[in-house]
N, C-alpha and C positions, 0 to 999 in steps of 0.2 A: 755224371761221374767222371767223364773225360776231362772236362774243363778244369776242375780243381787239381787233377793229376798233372795236367799240362802246366798250370801255373806253378805248382810245386816243383816240377822238374826244371822249368825255366829258372826259377829262383835258385835252385841248387846249383845249376850250371853257372848262373851269374855269380853266385857266391864264390865258387871255386875260381872262375876266370878272373873276376875282379880282384880277389886276393892275390892271384899270381901277378896281375898287372901292378897291384899295390906294392908287392915285393920288388918288382923290377924298376919301379919309379921312386922308391923310397929307400932310406937306409934300413938296415935290419932292425934297429931300435924302434923306428916308427911302425914298421910292419908288425913287430911283436906287440907294441902298444895297441895297435888297431885290432889285432886278433884278441887281445885281452879285453878290450873295451866291449866286445860283443856280449859278454856275460852280464855286466852291469846294465848295458843298454837294453838287453832283453828283459831284465827284471824291471827296469824303469818303464818300458813300453807296456809290459803286461799290467803294471800298476795303473798307468794312465788310461789305457784303452779297455782293459777288462776288469780293473779293480782287484786284481790278484796280487796279494802281498807275499813276498818270500818269507820263509821262516827266519826266526832270529838266528838260529844256528847257521843257516846258509849265508845270511848277511855278515855274520862275524867271520865266516870262512873266506868270504870275498875280500875283506879288508887286508889281511896279510898277503894274500895272493896278488892283489893289485899293487900293493906297496912293493913287494918283492920284485915283480917284473919291472915296475917303474924304476926302482933303484938300479937294477941290473942293466937296464938299457939306456940309462940317462947319458952315458958317455958316448953312445953311438946314435946320436939323433941329428939327422940332416934333413931339414924341412924345405920343400918347395910347394908353391901353390898347386901345381899340377898333381904332385904326390898326395897332398892333403885331399884333393877332390877324389882321387882314386880310392884313398883309404876310407873316406866317408861313404862313397858308393858301395864299397865292399862290405863295410859294417852294416849299412842299411839293407843290402841284399841278404846278408847272413842272418841278421836279426829277424827280418820279415820271414825268411825261410823257416827259422826255428819256431816262430810263433804260429805259422801256418801248419807246420808239421804237428805241433802239439794239438791243434784244433782238429786236423784231419785224422790223426791216430784215434781220436775218440769216436769219430763218425764212420771210419772206413773198415772197422773190424780188426784193428790192431796194427802194430808197426810192420809186420811182415807182409800183410795185405797191402799196406800203403807202398812199400818197396816194390811189391809185385806189379803194381800199376804204374809207378813213376819211373822205375829204372829203364825200361825199354824206351820210353819217351826221352829221358835224359841222354841215353846212348845215341839216339838219332840226332838230338840237338847238338851234342858235342861233336859228333861225326861231321855234321855240316859246318859248324864253327871252325873245327880244326882244318878243314879243307879250304875255308875262306881266309883264315888268318895265319896259318902256319906257313913257313917258308920251305916248301918242298922243292927238290931239284927238278928241273924240267924233265918231263917224261920222254924217253927215246921214241922215235917214230916206229921202231921195230918192236914195241912192247906187245907182248902176247896176252891173251886172256889169263893164262895161268900166272903171269907176272902181276897183273892187276889184282887178282884174287888173293895173292900172297903178300900184297903190300902191307906194311906195318899198320897203317890206319884201318884197313879192312879187317885184318886179323884181330886187332884190338877191339874193334866194334863188335865183331862176331863173338869174340870171347865174352864181352860184357853182356851181350844179349843172351847168350847161352847160360851165363852165370845167373841171370835173373829168372830163368825158367824153372 
């Protein structure tokens, strides 16, 4: 039971992180298009891998949604090869996470039970990633234990873990 929760938590963290990198490397238009493409990509992959077809009503709802965002963002599109790679990775992580979530909700006892198992793991993953990737100021040599315990990263992680209990 731990391995699926770990994979789900890692995909959720990857989805959020990759979407943030996607936004930092692309124009807002490309970011919005990549966010929007998650829904039809999820429907397509569910059809290809699981044979699940979306309802006609859902399909008709997606058409104006996709067209509207496409038209609204067409004037703000600046594309680079690196940006497209980050966008594709973000969409892939998000779609995979959505599909795994749907499958795990059915087998784990419901959405709240799934969150109960994955949130603490995701908090630890993000805590580690934040310390490795974020630009924190150099810690003073005279830092005390109480300073370390009240650092923003520790407080945020503790809050998230407590919220999941």
